N, C-alpha and C positions, 0 to 999 in steps of 0.2 A: 504494500500500500504506500509506503514511503517513496519508493522509486516512481510509482505512478504520479504522485503528487509533485515530485520534482520535475518530471517531464511535462506535466500539465502546466505548471507555473512557467517553466521555460518556454513552452509554446505560447502561452498567453503574453509573455513579455515580448517575444519575437513578433507576434501579430499586432501588438499595440504600437510598434515603431513604424509610423507611416511616412514620416517626412523628417528630413534632416537638412538644415540650412545653416550656414555659418556666415555671420556678419561681423565685421570688425568695427562696430560703432556702438555707442551707448544710446539706448532707447530711453527717452525721458517720459514718454506717454504711450500707453497701450490701451486700445479700446476695441471691443467686438461689436459687430452689428447686431441688432435685435433679432434678426432672422437667422443668425448664426452662419451667414455666408461669407463674411469678411472679418479680418482682423487687421487693424491699422496700427502701425508702430511709428511714432514721431521721434525724430532725431534731435529736435530742439534747435541748436545753433546752426546746423547745416541746412535747415529749411527743407529737408527731405521727409517724405512719407514712404514707408514700405507697406504695401498692401498685399496681404496673403488671402488668396481665394481658397476657401476651405474645400469646395467641391473638386477643384483640379489641382490643388496644392501648388499653384504657381505664385511666384512672388514678383511683384512689380515695384520698381522704385520711381517715385514721382518727385521731381524738383518743383515744388509749388511756391516756395517763398524765397525772396531775395535775401532776407535776413533770417531771423530765428522764427520758430513756430511753437505753438502750444495750444492747449485747450481743444483736444480732439473729441468729437462726439458724433454718433450716428443718430439720425431721426427714424421715425417709424416707416417712412417711405424708402429708407435705405441710403439716403444721401449722407455723405461725410462732411462735417463742418470742421474747419481748421482755422485757428487764429494766427495770422501773419503780422509781425510787428510793423511792417511798412504798408500793408494793404488793408487790413481789417479781417473780417471773417470771410473765408472762401467756402462756397458750397460745391462739392465735388461729387460727380457720379462715379462710384468705384468701378463699375463694369467697363467704363470707357477711359477713366482717368482724366476726363475733361472737367475743367472748372466751369460750372454752369452759371455761377453768379458770384459777384464780389459785393460784400456788404460792408460799407464804411462804418467803423466803430471808433469812437474817440478814446483810443488807448495806444500806448507805445509798446506793449508786449502783453502776452496772454499766459495765464497760469492754469485755468481749469474751466470746463464747460459742463453744463447739465441741462437736460430737457425737462420741461414741465408745462403741461396744458398748451401744447402747440408753440411754445416759446423756447428760445435758447437763452440760457443765463450764462454769462461769461465773466470770469474774474480777470480783470486786466489792469495793467499799470496805469496810474494816473499820469497823463502827460505833463501836468503842472507840479508833479512831485507829491509827496505825502502818501497816504494809504492807498492801496489799490481800490478800484471801484467795481461793483457788479453791474454789468450791462445787460439789458433785456432786449433781445432781438425777436421780432415777430417773423416767424418762418413762412407765414402765408404771404406777407407783403415784402419780405426780405429787406426789412429796414430796422434800424435801432429805434426803439421807442424813445421819444423825447424825455419822458419821465423815468427812463430806465437806468440811469447811471446812479446807482445807490452806493453811498460810501460804505466801505467794509469796516467792521470793528475787529481789530486784531489786538491781541494781547502781547505785549513785549515784556520780556523779563528774564 
């Protein structure tokens, strides 16, 4: 029985290894699409996104930002949103790698993104200095809400 268990475990481990890819870069942000078809890896200062298609195990590198990037998020429709420090928020179709829209946001860098009730909330650097601000982006109209730059409350110590 012990021998069978070892063979079974060895077989299970061998079958679970489906994909191996080596990258010599540090990923600063990783996010999976809600439908489980894509995984996006953001490299931060290089402005690149590595998109892994789960169904085909293909990895594509997209040079989307001139400067650094951050705040990756997928919406329910499958679009990827990326914060670029020189452009704002980019809406990208992961199946084609094409930037569908550029959404200007009053920030000089991006830290984090989250979706809620059809809106994208992004934590970005304040261009005037001070604490970062939370920006609300309406994904139906693809614009930052005028009343959406909420100051963040951060504890320092």
